[in-house]
KOLLOMI-977608 format. One line per field, with one value per atom (N, C-alpha, C): x, y, z; residue in one letter; residue number from 1. Coordinates in nm, 2 decimals. Example, Ala and Ser with C-alpha at 12.3 -4.5 7.8 and 13.67 -1.06 7.14 Angstrom:
px c(1.32,1.23,1.32,1.28,1.37,1.29) $
py c(-0.57,-0.45,-0.33,-0.22,-0.11,0.00) $
pz c(0.78,0.78,0.78,0.71,0.71,0.79) $
res c(a,a,a,s,s,s) $
n c(1,1,1,2,2,2) $
This chain:
px c(-0.36,-0.35,-0.48,-0.49,-0.61,-0.66,-0.61,-0.65,-0.53,-0.55,-0.43,-0.35,-0.22,-0.13,-0.13,-0.06,-0.06,0.01,0.10,0.17,0.08,-0.02,-0.10,-0.23,-0.27,-0.39,-0.37,-0.47,-0.46,-0.47,-0.40,-0.41,-0.55,-0.60,-0.74,-0.74,-0.85,-0.87,-0.87,-0.86,-0.86,-1.00,-1.10,-1.24,-1.26,-1.20,-1.21,-1.13,-1.02,-0.94,-1.02,-1.09,-1.17,-1.28,-1.34,-1.45,-1.40,-1.28,-1.21,-1.18,-1.13,-1.09,-1.22,-1.33,-1.45,-1.50,-1.46,-1.49,-1.38,-1.30,-1.19,-1.08,-1.05,-0.94,-0.82,-0.74,-0.63,-0.52,-0.49,-0.39,-0.44,-0.57,-0.61,-0.55,-0.54,-0.49,-0.34,-0.27,-0.13,-0.11,-0.20,-0.19,-0.22,-0.32,-0.35,-0.23,-0.17,-0.06,0.06,0.09,0.20,0.17,0.05,0.01,0.01,-0.03,-0.06,0.04,0.12,0.21,0.30,0.36,0.46,0.39,0.28,0.21,0.16,0.11,0.05,0.17,0.28,0.39,0.44,0.45,0.50,0.41,0.28,0.18,0.19,0.19,0.20,0.33,0.44,0.57,0.57,0.51,0.51,0.41,0.31,0.21,0.26,0.33,0.37,0.51,0.59,0.73,0.81,0.78,0.85,0.84,0.95,0.94,0.89,0.93,0.89,0.74,0.69,0.54,0.47,0.52,0.46,0.45,0.56,0.56,0.46,0.45,0.35,0.21,0.18,0.05,0.01,0.11,0.08,0.04,0.11,0.07,-0.07,-0.09,-0.22,-0.33,-0.31,-0.41,-0.45,-0.36,-0.39,-0.46,-0.42,-0.50,-0.64,-0.66,-0.80,-0.87,-0.80,-0.87,-0.92,-0.83,-0.87,-0.99,-0.98,-1.08,-1.22,-1.22,-1.34,-1.37,-1.32,-1.34,-1.49,-1.57,-1.71,-1.78,-1.72,-1.78,-1.75,-1.65,-1.62,-1.74,-1.78,-1.89,-1.85,-1.91,-1.88,-1.90,-1.81,-1.82,-1.75,-1.72,-1.65,-1.50,-1.43,-1.29,-1.21,-1.14,-1.06,-0.96,-0.89,-0.79,-0.85,-0.97,-1.03,-1.06,-1.11,-1.13,-1.00,-0.90,-0.77,-0.71,-0.71,-0.65,-0.73,-0.86,-0.94,-0.90,-0.88,-0.84,-0.70,-0.61,-0.48,-0.48,-0.56,-0.58,-0.64,-0.73,-0.79,-0.69,-0.61,-0.50,-0.40,-0.36,-0.26,-0.32,-0.45,-0.51,-0.51,-0.55,-0.56,-0.42,-0.32,-0.18,-0.13,-0.17,-0.13,-0.19,-0.32,-0.38,-0.32,-0.27,-0.21,-0.07,0.00,0.14,0.15,0.22,0.23,0.32,0.44,0.54,0.54,0.58,0.59,0.71,0.70,0.81,0.90,1.03,1.12,1.21,1.16,1.24,1.24,1.35,1.37,1.29,1.24,1.17,1.27,1.40,1.50,1.50,1.46,1.46,1.33,1.24,1.11,1.13,1.06,1.07,1.04,1.12,1.09,1.14,1.07,1.11,1.19,1.21,1.28,1.42,1.50,1.63,1.72,1.82,1.91,1.98,2.00,2.07,2.21,2.26,2.40,2.50,2.47,2.56,2.57,2.49,2.48,2.61,2.64,2.75,2.71,2.81,2.78,2.71,2.74,2.67,2.52,2.49,2.34,2.27,2.33,2.27,2.26,2.36,2.35,2.24,2.23,2.13,1.99,1.97,1.84,1.81,1.90,1.88,1.84,1.91,1.87,1.73,1.70,1.56,1.46,1.48,1.38,1.37,1.48,1.48,1.40,1.41,1.34,1.19,1.15,1.01,0.95,1.03,0.98,0.96,1.06,1.05,0.92,0.90,0.78,0.65,0.65,0.53,0.51,0.62,0.61,0.56,0.58,0.54,0.39,0.33,0.19,0.10,-0.01,-0.11,-0.15,-0.19,-0.22,-0.33,-0.44,-0.55,-0.50,-0.41,-0.36,-0.25,-0.17,-0.07,-0.14,-0.25,-0.33,-0.37,-0.43,-0.48,-0.37,-0.26,-0.15,-0.09,-0.07,-0.01,-0.11,-0.23,-0.33,-0.34,-0.33,-0.35,-0.22,-0.11,0.02,0.10,0.10,0.18,0.10,-0.02,-0.10,-0.19,-0.19,-0.26,-0.41,-0.47,-0.61,-0.69,-0.81,-0.89,-0.96,-1.00,-1.06,-1.18,-1.26,-1.38,-1.34,-1.24,-1.20,-1.13,-1.06,-1.00,-1.11,-1.21,-1.33,-1.39,-1.41,-1.47,-1.38,-1.25,-1.16,-1.16,-1.16,-1.15,-1.29,-1.40,-1.53,-1.56,-1.54,-1.56,-1.62,-1.61,-1.66,-1.54,-1.57,-1.46,-1.42,-1.51,-1.49,-1.40,-1.42,-1.34,-1.20,-1.19,-1.06,-0.98,-1.05,-0.99,-0.94,-1.02,-0.98,-0.86,-0.86,-0.74,-0.62,-0.63,-0.52,-0.46,-0.55,-0.51,-0.43,-0.49,-0.42,-0.28,-0.28,-0.16,-0.05,-0.09,0.00,0.05,-0.03,0.02,0.12,0.10,0.19,0.32,0.31,0.43,0.51,0.44,0.51,0.58,0.52,0.59,0.71,0.69,0.80,0.92,0.89,0.99,1.02,1.00,1.02,1.16,1.26,1.40,1.43,1.37,1.39,1.31,1.20,1.12,1.19,1.26,1.33,1.45,1.50,1.61,1.55) $
py c(4.01,3.95,3.94,3.93,3.92,3.78,3.68,3.54,3.46,3.33,3.23,3.25,3.24,3.24,3.11,3.10,2.98,2.87,2.91,2.81,2.75,2.83,2.80,2.72,2.74,2.68,2.53,2.45,2.31,2.27,2.16,2.11,2.05,2.07,2.02,1.87,1.81,1.67,1.61,1.48,1.41,1.43,1.43,1.44,1.58,1.69,1.82,1.84,1.77,1.77,1.70,1.59,1.53,1.61,1.69,1.78,1.89,1.94,2.04,1.98,1.85,1.79,1.76,1.73,1.71,1.84,1.95,2.08,2.13,2.03,2.05,2.14,2.14,2.21,2.11,2.12,2.03,2.03,2.14,2.13,2.04,2.01,1.92,1.78,1.74,1.61,1.61,1.72,1.73,1.70,1.77,1.75,1.61,1.55,1.41,1.31,1.34,1.26,1.28,1.40,1.42,1.34,1.34,1.28,1.13,1.07,0.93,0.85,0.92,0.84,0.75,0.79,0.70,0.58,0.60,0.48,0.38,0.44,0.36,0.28,0.35,0.28,0.17,0.19,0.09,-0.03,0.00,-0.11,-0.19,-0.12,-0.19,-0.27,-0.21,-0.28,-0.41,-0.40,-0.52,-0.63,-0.58,-0.67,-0.73,-0.65,-0.70,-0.76,-0.71,-0.75,-0.71,-0.59,-0.54,-0.39,-0.32,-0.17,-0.10,-0.14,-0.07,-0.09,-0.21,-0.23,-0.15,-0.15,-0.07,0.08,0.13,0.27,0.30,0.21,0.23,0.22,0.13,0.11,0.23,0.28,0.40,0.51,0.54,0.65,0.62,0.49,0.45,0.47,0.45,0.47,0.61,0.70,0.84,0.89,0.83,0.86,0.82,0.70,0.66,0.75,0.80,0.89,1.01,1.06,1.18,1.14,1.03,0.99,0.97,0.92,0.88,0.97,1.09,1.19,1.21,1.21,1.23,1.11,1.00,0.88,0.87,0.95,0.95,0.99,0.91,0.95,1.04,1.16,1.25,1.18,1.20,1.14,1.00,0.94,0.81,0.84,0.74,0.76,0.75,0.85,0.85,0.74,0.71,0.61,0.47,0.44,0.32,0.31,0.42,0.43,0.41,0.49,0.48,0.34,0.28,0.15,0.04,0.06,-0.03,-0.02,0.10,0.12,0.05,0.07,0.01,-0.14,-0.19,-0.34,-0.40,-0.34,-0.39,-0.38,-0.28,-0.27,-0.38,-0.40,-0.51,-0.65,-0.67,-0.80,-0.82,-0.71,-0.72,-0.74,-0.68,-0.69,-0.84,-0.89,-1.03,-1.13,-1.10,-1.19,-1.18,-1.06,-1.04,-1.09,-1.10,-1.14,-1.29,-1.32,-1.46,-1.54,-1.48,-1.55,-1.49,-1.57,-1.52,-1.44,-1.32,-1.23,-1.30,-1.28,-1.33,-1.21,-1.09,-0.98,-0.98,-0.94,-0.94,-0.83,-0.86,-0.76,-0.68,-0.71,-0.64,-0.49,-0.45,-0.31,-0.24,-0.31,-0.24,-0.12,-0.01,0.11,0.09,0.14,0.12,0.24,0.27,0.38,0.33,0.20,0.14,0.09,0.18,0.14,0.14,0.05,0.04,0.18,0.21,0.33,0.32,0.43,0.42,0.41,0.45,0.44,0.31,0.21,0.08,0.00,-0.09,-0.19,-0.27,-0.30,-0.37,-0.50,-0.57,-0.70,-0.68,-0.58,-0.55,-0.51,-0.43,-0.38,-0.50,-0.59,-0.70,-0.80,-0.82,-0.91,-0.85,-0.72,-0.66,-0.67,-0.66,-0.67,-0.81,-0.91,-1.05,-1.08,-1.02,-1.04,-0.99,-0.86,-0.80,-0.88,-0.93,-1.02,-1.14,-1.20,-1.33,-1.30,-1.18,-1.14,-1.12,-1.05,-1.02,-1.15,-1.24,-1.37,-1.45,-1.45,-1.52,-1.46,-1.32,-1.26,-1.29,-1.30,-1.33,-1.47,-1.56,-1.70,-1.72,-1.62,-1.63,-1.63,-1.70,-1.69,-1.55,-1.50,-1.36,-1.31,-1.39,-1.34,-1.32,-1.40,-1.38,-1.27,-1.26,-1.15,-1.01,-1.00,-0.87,-0.83,-0.92,-0.87,-0.84,-0.91,-0.88,-0.74,-0.72,-0.59,-0.47,-0.49,-0.38,-0.36,-0.47,-0.46,-0.42,-0.48,-0.46,-0.34,-0.32,-0.22,-0.09,-0.10,0.02,0.05,-0.03,-0.01,0.02,-0.05,-0.03,-0.12,-0.07,-0.15,-0.26,-0.37,-0.48,-0.45,-0.36,-0.32,-0.26,-0.17,-0.11,-0.21,-0.30,-0.41,-0.49,-0.52,-0.60,-0.52,-0.39,-0.32,-0.32,-0.31,-0.31,-0.45,-0.56,-0.69,-0.75,-0.68,-0.73,-0.85,-0.84,-0.95,-0.89,-0.98,-0.93,-0.91,-0.84,-0.82,-0.95,-1.04,-1.17,-1.25,-1.25,-1.32,-1.26,-1.13,-1.06,-1.12,-1.12,-1.18,-1.32,-1.40,-1.54,-1.55,-1.47,-1.46,-1.42,-1.32,-1.27,-1.38,-1.45,-1.56,-1.66,-1.70,-1.80,-1.75,-1.63,-1.57,-1.56,-1.51,-1.50,-1.64,-1.74,-1.88,-1.92,-1.90,-1.94,-1.86,-1.73,-1.65,-1.69,-1.73,-1.78,-1.91,-2.00,-2.12,-2.09,-2.00,-1.97,-1.90,-1.83,-1.75,-1.80,-1.93,-1.99,-1.97,-1.99,-1.97,-1.83,-1.73,-1.59,-1.56,-1.62,-1.60,-1.65,-1.76,-1.81,-1.72,-1.65,-1.56,-1.43) $
pz c(1.38,1.25,1.19,1.06,0.98,0.95,1.02,0.99,0.99,0.97,0.96,0.84,0.86,0.74,0.67,0.56,0.49,0.57,0.66,0.74,0.85,0.89,1.00,0.96,0.83,0.78,0.77,0.81,0.80,0.65,0.62,0.48,0.46,0.34,0.31,0.32,0.36,0.37,0.23,0.22,0.09,0.03,0.11,0.06,0.00,0.07,0.02,-0.12,-0.12,-0.25,-0.36,-0.33,-0.43,-0.48,-0.39,-0.43,-0.52,-0.49,-0.57,-0.71,-0.71,-0.83,-0.92,-0.86,-0.93,-1.00,-0.94,-1.00,-1.09,-1.14,-1.23,-1.18,-1.05,-0.99,-1.00,-1.10,-1.12,-1.01,-0.95,-0.84,-0.72,-0.71,-0.61,-0.64,-0.77,-0.80,-0.76,-0.79,-0.75,-0.60,-0.52,-0.37,-0.33,-0.39,-0.36,-0.40,-0.51,-0.56,-0.46,-0.42,-0.32,-0.19,-0.15,-0.02,-0.03,-0.14,-0.15,-0.24,-0.31,-0.41,-0.33,-0.22,-0.15,-0.09,-0.02,0.04,-0.07,-0.18,-0.29,-0.36,-0.38,-0.45,-0.36,-0.23,-0.14,-0.14,-0.13,-0.14,-0.27,-0.38,-0.51,-0.53,-0.48,-0.49,-0.41,-0.29,-0.21,-0.27,-0.33,-0.39,-0.52,-0.61,-0.74,-0.74,-0.64,-0.63,-0.75,-0.81,-0.92,-0.92,-0.90,-0.89,-1.01,-1.13,-1.25,-1.27,-1.25,-1.26,-1.15,-1.03,-0.92,-0.96,-1.01,-1.05,-1.16,-1.26,-1.37,-1.31,-1.23,-1.18,-1.08,-1.01,-0.92,-1.01,-1.12,-1.21,-1.27,-1.31,-1.37,-1.26,-1.14,-1.03,-1.03,-1.04,-1.03,-1.16,-1.27,-1.40,-1.38,-1.32,-1.29,-1.20,-1.09,-1.00,-1.08,-1.17,-1.24,-1.34,-1.41,-1.50,-1.44,-1.32,-1.25,-1.13,-1.13,-1.02,-0.99,-1.10,-1.07,-1.01,-1.01,-0.94,-0.79,-0.75,-0.61,-0.52,-0.43,-0.34,-0.23,-0.22,-0.11,0.02,0.11,0.25,0.26,0.14,0.15,0.18,0.24,0.26,0.13,0.10,-0.02,-0.03,0.09,0.09,0.05,0.09,0.05,-0.10,-0.15,-0.29,-0.37,-0.33,-0.40,-0.40,-0.28,-0.27,-0.34,-0.35,-0.43,-0.58,-0.63,-0.77,-0.78,-0.69,-0.70,-0.69,-0.60,-0.59,-0.72,-0.77,-0.90,-1.01,-1.02,-1.12,-1.10,-0.97,-0.94,-0.98,-0.95,-0.99,-1.14,-1.21,-1.36,-1.41,-1.36,-1.40,-1.38,-1.26,-1.23,-1.33,-1.37,-1.46,-1.60,-1.64,-1.77,-1.78,-1.67,-1.67,-1.70,-1.80,-1.84,-1.75,-1.73,-1.65,-1.51,-1.42,-1.28,-1.26,-1.20,-1.18,-1.07,-1.08,-0.98,-0.92,-0.94,-0.89,-0.74,-0.68,-0.54,-0.47,-0.35,-0.27,-0.19,-0.20,-0.12,-0.16,-0.28,-0.32,-0.29,-0.22,-0.19,-0.11,-0.14,-0.06,0.08,0.17,0.31,0.39,0.50,0.58,0.70,0.72,0.83,0.80,0.74,0.71,0.83,0.83,0.94,0.97,1.09,1.13,1.08,1.01,0.96,1.07,1.19,1.30,1.37,1.32,1.39,1.35,1.43,1.40,1.28,1.20,1.07,1.10,1.21,1.23,1.26,1.33,1.36,1.23,1.15,1.03,0.93,0.93,0.84,0.89,1.02,1.07,1.04,1.06,1.03,0.88,0.79,0.65,0.61,0.68,0.65,0.70,0.82,0.88,0.78,0.74,0.64,0.52,0.46,0.34,0.37,0.48,0.52,0.53,0.58,0.59,0.45,0.37,0.23,0.16,0.17,0.10,0.15,0.28,0.34,0.29,0.28,0.23,0.08,0.00,-0.14,-0.16,-0.07,-0.08,-0.05,0.02,0.05,-0.07,-0.07,-0.18,-0.19,-0.31,-0.33,-0.24,-0.21,-0.13,0.02,0.06,0.20,0.20,0.10,0.10,0.09,0.02,0.01,0.15,0.22,0.35,0.45,0.44,0.53,0.50,0.37,0.33,0.37,0.35,0.38,0.53,0.61,0.76,0.83,0.79,0.86,0.80,0.67,0.62,0.60,0.55,0.53,0.65,0.75,0.88,0.86,0.77,0.74,0.84,0.89,0.97,0.89,0.96,0.90,0.81,0.86,0.79,0.65,0.65,0.53,0.43,0.49,0.40,0.34,0.42,0.37,0.25,0.27,0.16,0.04,0.06,-0.06,-0.13,-0.06,-0.13,-0.16,-0.12,-0.15,-0.06,0.07,0.16,0.29,0.39,0.53,0.62,0.73,0.82,0.89,0.91,0.97,0.87,0.74,0.64,0.64,0.66,0.67,0.79,0.90,1.02,1.00,0.93,0.91,0.81,0.71,0.62,0.69,0.77,0.85,0.94,1.01,1.10,1.02,0.90,0.82,0.77,0.73,0.68,0.79,0.90,1.02,1.06,1.05,1.08,0.98,0.86,0.75,0.77,0.80,0.82,0.94,1.05,1.17,1.14,1.06,1.02,0.93,0.84,0.75,0.82,0.92,0.99,1.13,1.15,1.28,1.33,1.24,1.28,1.33,1.26,1.30,1.44,1.45,1.58,1.70,1.69,1.80,1.85,1.75,1.78,1.85) $
res c(m,m,m,n,n,n,g,g,g,p,p,p,t,t,t,a,a,a,e,e,e,e,e,e,s,s,s,p,p,p,s,s,s,p,p,p,t,t,t,d,d,d,e,e,e,a,a,a,l,l,l,m,m,m,a,a,a,a,a,a,l,l,l,a,a,a,a,a,a,d,d,d,n,n,n,l,l,l,p,p,p,a,a,a,l,l,l,d,d,d,a,a,a,l,l,l,m,m,m,l,l,l,r,r,r,w,w,w,q,q,q,g,g,g,p,p,p,l,l,l,l,l,l,g,g,g,f,f,f,l,l,l,h,h,h,r,r,r,q,q,q,l,l,l,r,r,r,n,n,n,e,e,e,a,a,a,d,d,d,a,a,a,r,r,r,d,d,d,l,l,l,t,t,t,q,q,q,e,e,e,a,a,a,f,f,f,v,v,v,r,r,r,v,v,v,y,y,y,q,q,q,h,h,h,r,r,r,s,s,s,r,r,r,y,y,y,r,r,r,s,s,s,g,g,g,a,a,a,r,r,r,f,f,f,s,s,s,t,t,t,w,w,w,l,l,l,f,f,f,q,q,q,i,i,i,a,a,a,l,l,l,n,n,n,l,l,l,a,a,a,r,r,r,d,d,d,h,h,h,a,a,a,r,r,r,k,k,k,t,t,t,v,v,v,r,r,r,r,r,r,r,r,r,t,t,t,d,d,d,s,s,s,l,l,l,d,d,d,a,a,a,a,a,a,p,p,p,t,t,t,a,a,a,n,n,n,l,l,l,a,a,a,d,d,d,p,p,p,g,g,g,e,e,e,a,a,a,p,p,p,d,d,d,a,a,a,a,a,a,s,s,s,w,w,w,q,q,q,a,a,a,e,e,e,e,e,e,r,r,r,a,a,a,a,a,a,v,v,v,r,r,r,a,a,a,a,a,a,l,l,l,a,a,a,d,d,d,l,l,l,p,p,p,a,a,a,d,d,d,l,l,l,r,r,r,e,e,e,v,v,v,v,v,v,l,l,l,l,l,l,a,a,a,e,e,e,y,y,y,e,e,e,l,l,l,l,l,l,p,p,p,h,h,h,a,a,a,e,e,e,i,i,i,a,a,a,a,a,a,l,l,l,i,i,i,g,g,g,s,s,s,t,t,t,a,a,a,k,k,k,a,a,a,v,v,v,e,e,e,s,s,s,r,r,r,l,l,l,a,a,a,r,r,r,a,a,a,r,r,r,a,a,a,k,k,k,l,l,l,r,r,r,a,a,a,a,a,a,l,l,l,a,a,a,g,g,g,w,w,w,l,l,l,r,r,r,n,n,n) $
n c(1,1,1,2,2,2,3,3,3,4,4,4,5,5,5,6,6,6,7,7,7,8,8,8,9,9,9,10,10,10,11,11,11,12,12,12,13,13,13,14,14,14,15,15,15,16,16,16,17,17,17,18,18,18,19,19,19,20,20,20,21,21,21,22,22,22,23,23,23,24,24,24,25,25,25,26,26,26,27,27,27,28,28,28,29,29,29,30,30,30,31,31,31,32,32,32,33,33,33,34,34,34,35,35,35,36,36,36,37,37,37,38,38,38,39,39,39,40,40,40,41,41,41,42,42,42,43,43,43,44,44,44,45,45,45,46,46,46,47,47,47,48,48,48,49,49,49,50,50,50,51,51,51,52,52,52,53,53,53,54,54,54,55,55,55,56,56,56,57,57,57,58,58,58,59,59,59,60,60,60,61,61,61,62,62,62,63,63,63,64,64,64,65,65,65,66,66,66,67,67,67,68,68,68,69,69,69,70,70,70,71,71,71,72,72,72,73,73,73,74,74,74,75,75,75,76,76,76,77,77,77,78,78,78,79,79,79,80,80,80,81,81,81,82,82,82,83,83,83,84,84,84,85,85,85,86,86,86,87,87,87,88,88,88,89,89,89,90,90,90,91,91,91,92,92,92,93,93,93,94,94,94,95,95,95,96,96,96,97,97,97,98,98,98,99,99,99,100,100,100,101,101,101,102,102,102,103,103,103,104,104,104,105,105,105,106,106,106,107,107,107,108,108,108,109,109,109,110,110,110,111,111,111,112,112,112,113,113,113,114,114,114,115,115,115,116,116,116,117,117,117,118,118,118,119,119,119,120,120,120,121,121,121,122,122,122,123,123,123,124,124,124,125,125,125,126,126,126,127,127,127,128,128,128,129,129,129,130,130,130,131,131,131,132,132,132,133,133,133,134,134,134,135,135,135,136,136,136,137,137,137,138,138,138,139,139,139,140,140,140,141,141,141,142,142,142,143,143,143,144,144,144,145,145,145,146,146,146,147,147,147,148,148,148,149,149,149,150,150,150,151,151,151,152,152,152,153,153,153,154,154,154,155,155,155,156,156,156,157,157,157,158,158,158,159,159,159,160,160,160,161,161,161,162,162,162,163,163,163,164,164,164,165,165,165,166,166,166,167,167,167,168,168,168,169,169,169,170,170,170,171,171,171,172,172,172,173,173,173,174,174,174,175,175,175,176,176,176,177,177,177,178,178,178,179,179,179,180,180,180,181,181,181,182,182,182,183,183,183,184,184,184,185,185,185,186,186,186,187,187,187,188,188,188,189,189,189,190,190,190,191,191,191,192,192,192,193,193,193) $
């Protein structure tokens, strides 16, 4: 063979795609959007508790990536930069929102749906459990909810979360501990089962 085929070649890193985007290679933005749209939408939906707003801010985040492509520092983690943009957009949106949203989190995008082959009782119990967790998350203060979503749902390390929220890793640990204590208290009935 004369080299790797398209199927064998590894996909470019986020950083390589940002370098291409900085050189005005627009397909690089498409690749980044395909890769990050789902995780970003899920994060924003859990943060805002409103699917329409989450979709709008997801698109706005990618507009900002394009607009500020020249500001991206080579060697920096793209995911940190992208989630910082999204977090700032979510905070701005929350400040601008006059009334508190009451949309349900039940429609939040999730990859852990009940197995269609499960007994109805098990599926119903799991749905109720997920709804209880979403409600407990929604009741957390915004600063605690942010760190829980970034740590538990986005699986970001404490140092990266600290960079996102403009804090220290120790402060992130402290917020996570407080958030987990509040969640344990709110979900005490579920934890006993």
